[in-house]
N, C-alpha and C positions, 0 to 999 in steps of 0.2 A: 744273433744271439747264440752264444756257445753254452752248451750244457757242461757243468762240472761233473767229472767222473766221481762216483762215490768210492771212497776208500774201501779196500777189501778188509775183511774181518781180521786177517793176520796183521795188516798195517795198523789198524786201530788198536789191537791188543799190544803190539810192540810199542806204540806211542804211549799207551796207558801204563805199561810196565816201566818205561823210562820215567814218566812223571812220578810213579810210585817210588821208584828207587831214589830219585832226586829228592823227593819230599821226605822219605824215610831217612836218608843221609842227613838232611837238614835237621830233622828231629833228633837224630842220634848224635850229631856233632855240633851243629851251630846253636841249637836251642840250649843245651846244657852249658855251653860256653857263655852265651848271653845271660843265662840264669846266674852263673857264677859271678860274672862281671857286675851285674846289677845288684846281686846280693852283697858283693864286696863293697860297692859304693854305698848302699843303703843300710846294711846291717853290720858291716865290718868283716873281719876275717872268717873264713869257713872253718868250722870247728874241727873237722876231720882232716884238714890239710889244704892242699891247693887244688888247682883246676883238674889235674889228672885224678886226684883222689875223689873229687866230686863225680867225675865221669865214671870212675870204677864203681862208685856207689850207685850211680844211675844204672849201669849195666847189671849190677847185682840185683837191683830192684826189678829190672826187666825179667831177669831169670827167675825171680821169686814171684812174678805175677803182680807186682805192685801197680795199683791203678794209676797213680800219679805219673809214674815212669811211662806207662803205656800211652797215657793221654799225651804226654810230651812227645813221644815218638810219632804218634798218629796225627797230631794236631796240624802239621803243615799240609798233609794230604787232605784232611777234612776241610780245612780252609780253602784249599784249591778247588775242591769239588763244590763247595758252597758258592764260591766266586764264579765258577763256570755255570752253575745253575742260575744265579742271578743274571749273569750276562745273557744266557740263553732266553730267559724270560723277558729280559729287556728287549732283546732283538725281536722276539715274537710280538710284543705289544706295541712296537713302533708302527 
């Protein structure tokens, strides 16, 4: 039986930082794009212009502290954390 070495705090912090950056990039780039595409299909053309205009509006809302924009930015990381929690609980209850 081999014992697995516990990762050091710096390794864990770096891994978490990578997940945070990846999730925030998804929330800042991918989700607004998907929002624009689905809105275009379901609702028609975006009133203020195209995809870039929607993204600029999104960034402006972030800067002004808009709740919806911040939820969109943070949602991927929140879903990742909930998924990790569920997986951890599932592993413990096995």
